[in-house]
N, C-alpha and C positions, 0 to 999 in steps of 0.2 A: 286306663280310665273309660268306659265311655261317658264321651263328654259333649256341651252343645258342639265345643267347636272342631269335633270330630264327623256334624251331620251338616248337611247344607240346610238354609234357613230357607223354612219355608212361609209366605203370605196365608195360606190355607189357615182355616181352626186348628187340624190337626194335622201330624205328618210321620208318616210310614219309616217305622222302624227297619230297614234293610236286612233281611235275614244272615244276610254273610258277613257283616258286623262284628255279627256273637261266637264265639266256637266253649262252647260246654266241653269241661273236661268230666269224666266216668263220677265223681263227687257230685256235680250238680246236682244230679238227680236220678234215682234209685227208682226199682220199681218194673213194671212188666216193658217190653217194647211199644205198648198200646198207649203205656202212659207216658215214655218219651214222647212216642209221636205227638200227643195232643200234647206237650209241653210245648215240639218245635210249631205244629198252628198255633199256637199262644201266642207266641215271639212271631212269626210271620205275619200276623194280622194283629200285632197289638198297634196302639197307636199314642205317641206322644200328643202332651198339651202345648201349645202354641207358646211362641218364646215373646218376649218382648212384652205380652200382652196377656188377659186374660185372671181368672179367678186364681187358678194355681198362681203365677206369679207377682201377684199382689200380696196375695197371702203369706209368701215362702216372705216376698220384701218386711211386710208387718213385722212377722215375727222375728226376722231377725231384729229388724229395728226396738224391738222391745228390750231386747237383750244388750243391744248396744246401748240402748239410755239408760238400762240400770246397771250394768257390770262395767263398759268400759266409760261411763262418767263419773264412778264413785273414785277409783284414784286419780284422775282430773281434779278431782277437787278436796285432794289430801292438802294442802293449806291449811285448811283449817283446821284436820285432824294434827299439822305440824305445830301450828300456836296452841295449842289445849296441850298435847306431848309437852313440849317444852316449859309449860308451867304446872305440870304436872310432878306431885311429891315422888312419884317413882320413876321417871324418868329425866327431870328437869337439870339434871348434872351431865346427860350424856350430849359430848355431839356428834353421835351418828342417826338421829332424829330424823334428816333428811334422805337419807338410804332407804330406806320404808317405801317413800311414795317414789323414790330414784327408779328401784328394785321393781316395783309393780308399773311402774308404764316403761322402764329400759327392755325389763325381757319381753316386753307385750310386741316390742318392735325388733327385737335381736334375733329373738327366737324363732321368727316366723322363717327362716331358712332351714332350719331344722325340725319345723314339724311337718312342713308341707311336701316333701318328698315320701318321710310315712305318709302323710291324709291318700294325699294324691296314689300312694302303690295300694292303698286297702278301701276301693271308693263304698265297698257293701256295707262300710260299717261308720261313712259318717256319722249316722245321727248318733252311734255310741259313743264317736270319739268326743263330738258336741257336746253330750252329757255329763262325759266323765268332765269336759273342762268346766262347766258349768259350776257341777258339784263341788268340783274344788274351790273354785272359787268362794261360794257359799260357805263348806269349810272354811276356810281361810279366815275369814271374818267371825266366825263360828271361836274356832280357835284364837283367834287374836285378844279376845276376850276376856280369855283368863290370864292375857300376858300382862307379868310382876317387872319382867325386864326388856329392855330397849331389842336386845340379841331376839327374845322373844317375838316382837313386832317386825323385826327384819325379816326372822323364818316365817311367817303367818300373813301380816297384812301385805309385806312387802311381796318376795319371793314367792311364796304359796298360790300368793293371789297371781300375779304376771303368768307365772306359769299354767293355772287356769284358765287364764284368761286368752293365751297364746294358742292352746291346746281347744278353745271351742271357737275360737276365730277363724283358724283356718278353715276348717270344712265350709264354715258357712260361706264363706268368700268361695271358696270351689264349688258348690253349690249353687250360688248367686250366680256365676260364670254361665252355669248351663241353662237359666229361666232368662239371662237376660243379653242381647248381643248386639242389636243396632242400635239399642236405647240403655245397655250398660253404663253410660258416664251418670246418665239421669241416675239410675238405680243405683250408685257408690254415693251419690250426693244424698238420696234423701235420705241412706242407710248413715252417714255418716251426721248427718245432718241432726242423728239424733240426740249424740253428745252435744251437742250445741242448746240443743231443749233440755235435757238432764241441767245443764251448767247454767242455766236459769232459776233452775229451783233447788238443785242438791245444794249447793254450797249455802245457801240463807236457811235450810230444813236441817243439814247435819247439825249447824253454830247452832240454832235454837236447842235442839235435842241435847249437845254436847253441854251446854249452859245445866241444862235444867234436872240431865239425866248421868254424867258422868260416861267413861268410854264405853262402858261396859255395857252396857245396857243400851247404849246408840248402837253399835255394833251387832247387837243381836235385835235389835230391832231393826236396822237394813236388812240384816238376812234373812227374816220374815219378811220385810216389805218384798224383796228381790225377790223369792220364791215365789211371793201372791201375782206378783207383776209380770216376770217374766216366764213361770212356768207353763202358764198356759201356751208360749212362744211353741211347744213343744207338738201344741195339736195341728200348729199351720206349718211348720217346717217341714215340706216333703220332697224330697228329691226329682229331679223331672222325669232322670234315668230308673226308671222302678226297680228296685234293691234287685230282685231276682235275675234282671238283665244285667247287673253287673258284675265284673269278678275280681279279682287281684290280680295287678300289670304281671306280663311274664316279666320273670326275672334274664337280667339279659345274660347272652351267648357266650358274651365275652366283654371288654372293656368298652363301657358307655361312650356312646358316640358324641364328640361334641357338638353344640346348637350352634346351629347357621348363623344365630343373630351375635356371636362373638364375633367375628369375622366382620360383622359391621358396623364402620367406625362412629356412624349413632349412637348405638348404645352405651357408647362411653360419652360422646356427646351430652345427652339425658340425665346418665350415671352422675358427671359430675356437674351440672347443672341442680338436681335432686340434692348433693351433698352441700353445695355451697347456699342453698338456698335454705336446710336446713340450720347447717350453722346459724343462722339467725333467730328464724322460728318460735324459739322456748322464750328469748329475750325479752322481747317489748312487754308480751300479757305478765311475767315475771316484777320488770321496774316500774310498770304505768302505778299503781299507788301509792310505790313512794316518792316519785316523781310529782304526783300529784300533793302530795304531803310538802315535796322541800315547795312547792307554787303558791303554801300556805291557802290551797282551798280547801272548804270543807271537809268536814270526816267521811261522809258518805260517799264520795268524787272517786274516790278509790274502786270501789264496790260499784259503784254505779259503771265506768268505765266498764271492769270486767264485763258486767252483766250486758251491755252494748257492745263487745266484740262478742260473745258469745251469740246472740240475737244475729248480727250481721254475719255470724259464721257458719247460722242454719240456710239464711236465703244464700249467701255465696255458694255455698257447696249443693243446693239444687239448679242455680241457675249455670254456673260453671259446668258442671254435670250435664247439662244440657245441653251446650257451648261445647263441651267436648266432645260431642256425638254427632255435630253437624259442621266441623269444621278441623281442619289437616292436625293433625297431634304436635303439631312444633306450639303453637298458636296459647293453649289456656294456660301450659305454666310458665310460659316467659311471658306473659302479657300481666298474669297474676304477678311476677317476680317485678318488674317494670313499677310497676303502681304503687306496689308495696315498699319498693325503692327507694321512691319519689316523696311517696308519702312521709317514710320515716326522716327524709333529708329534707324537705319542703314542710312540715307540717308537728312533724315530733321534734327535733331539733331545735327548730325556733319559737316553738309556743311558751306562752306567757297565761295563757287563762284555760279556763275547761272549754272553750269552743273549739280551738286548736286541737286540744288532747279527747275529743268527744270525735269529731271526726277523724283524726288517726285512728281512733280507735274502732272503729266503726268501720274502716276503708280495709287496715289488716286484718279484723275480723271476717269479711267477706273475699280478702283476696288471698291472703297468705294461710288463714284458715279453712280453705276450700283447695289448697292446692294438691292436699295429696289423691284427691279424687281422680284428675288427669292421669296415676299412675297406671291405673288399670285400664288407658286405653292406648298410652302408650307400649305396655307390655304386650296387649295382645297386636298392636300393628308391628312393634319389632318381631314375633312370632309368625305371621304371614308368613316366612321366608322357608319355616320347619315343614317338613313331613306334613300331610291332614291328620295323624295319627300323633303325632308331635306335641301340637298346638296348644293343646290344655296345659299340659307340663311345661311346656316352655311358656308362655303367658305365666302360670304363677311361679315358677323360679325365676321370673324377672321381679316381678311386684313382689316378689318374699328377698330379693335382693337391693329391690329400692327402700325396703322397710328398713331392712339392716341398717344403710347404708343413713337412715333418718337418725336410729339410732342409738349409731356412732357419734353422727353429728349434734344430737342433743349431750349425751357424756360430754363430748369437748366443747358446747358451747359455753359448759359454767368455768370449768379454770380460765378461757378465753377472755369471759365477762370481768372476771377477778381483776387480771393483770386490766383489763381497759379502764375499772371503774375508780375513778375520783376520788379524792377525799373528802372535799369543799364544795361545798351549793354556794354558787355565786349567779342569784338572779340575774339576769337580760346576757348570760353569754350561751351562748350555744350549745345547748344539752343542759343547760342551770351550771354546766361546768363540770360536775359531777359525773354526768352521763355522757359528757362529751367525746371520748373513745368509742362507747357502746353502740351511740345511733351514727357517729362515722362509717364502724366496722360493719353495723346489719346494712346501713345503705348500699356500701361498697359491695358488699357480697351478694345482697341483691341485684345489683343492676351485672355483675356479672355473671351471675348467675340467669338473667333475662337474654344472656346472648347465646345460649344453648339457642336460642329459636331461629337464629340464622342457620342453623341446618338446614333447615325449610327451602332457602336458595341453590344451596349445593345440591340438595335432593330434585329440584326440579330443574337444576341444568347438568342432572343426571351423574354428578361426581359420585354420588353415594348412592349406592342402590338398593333396594331390599335388603 
C-alpha cells in the first residue's frame, strides 16, 4: 500500500511523489504509448497534500468524526434498548438480550485483525469498503426493526451491525494514518472523542423515542438520521494518496517474513498493559448507576454520572492524544492506568455521596476513556524497526491486535465481575460491601497495567532496543 509511513514527511505545503515508488502493471493503463507517457508524466509531477495540516486533512478527519459519532455511538448506548427489550412482550422472556449489545461492540474489537490485512491489500478500494460497512450498519438497523424474536435482533442489531462497523472502521483508520503523522495522537483523540459527544445526546434521545414510538419506529428513524448526518461524510473523506496511484499489494513469493517487533520484548510489555487495562475498563460505567442507587442518591444521579463520564472522555481523549504526540510512548498509557487505578481505590471504593462519585466519573472518563488513543502511537513506535515499505502494515497489524486484546478483555470482564460481585449492600463499608471485590480487582489490575511504563527505563538503559 502506498502509505504515509512510506514517504518522508515534509514541512512544505506539498510533497513530491517519487516515480520509483510506483510500479504499474500492464493492467494499470490502456491505450497508446503516448497515453502511457502522459500517465508517467502525471505521476512524476504529482503533488501530495500536506501531512498533519491543511484543508484535506481536517476535512477528512471531520468526515470520519461524523461517522464515528453516529455509528459507533449507537451500540455504546445499547443499555437503553436492553431496558426496553426486557420489558417488551416479544422479548421479555429471553435471557439473551445482552448478547445483542455484546456482539455489536465485541465484533468491532475482535474483527480488526481480520479486516486489516484484507483492507491493507486493496488500498484502491478503501472508500468502497468503507461505504459497504456503513451501508451494512444501516441495513442492520432497518432489518432489526422487523424483528419478532430475540434471535432476529441478535443477528441484525448485534452481529450484522458489528460486522458493518468493523468493515467501515478499518479503512478510515488506515487512511487517517496517511493524513496524520506527527499529530496522529491528536487526530485519534479528536476522532475517538466523537463517541463521547454522542454519548451525551444519544441515550436521552433514544430513550425518549422508545418511550413514544416503540423500537420499530425508533430503529427506522435512527437509520434515517444516520444517513442524513453521516452520509455527507463521503463528500469529505478522500485518501491522501490518489486512487490511481495505489495498487493491490503484491502477493508474497514465499512464506511471509515475521515482523521485527515480534522480537522486541517491549511489544509484549505494551500488550500485557493493554490487556490488564481492558479487564477493568467496562466495569465502573456498568456499575456506577447501581452504586448510586445503593447509596440512596436521587434517581437522576446515575444518568448524571454517565453523562459526566462521557463529557470528561471527550476532553481527555483530545488532551491525551496531544500528550502522546509530544512525549515518550511509554508515558500516556502508564499515566492513564496509574491515575485511574488510584481513583478507583481512593474515590470509588470509599464513596459515600455524589461528590466522590462525580469526581471519580470525571477522572475515569478523562483517563480510562482516552486510553486507547495511545495505541496508535505505540504501534507506530514499535513499527519503526521495520523496513520502510512494511511500516504502514506493521502499524495497523499491531493496532489490530491491541483492539483484539480489548475485545477479549471486555468479554472476560463480565464473568469475572459476576464472581466478584457480592450479594448484600452495606453502606459504610469499602465498595458498599457488594462491590468490594469489583473495586479491589479494578484498582489492582490498573496499577499492574501502569507498571508497563517501567519499560521506558529499560529502553533508556539500552537493554531493549527498537
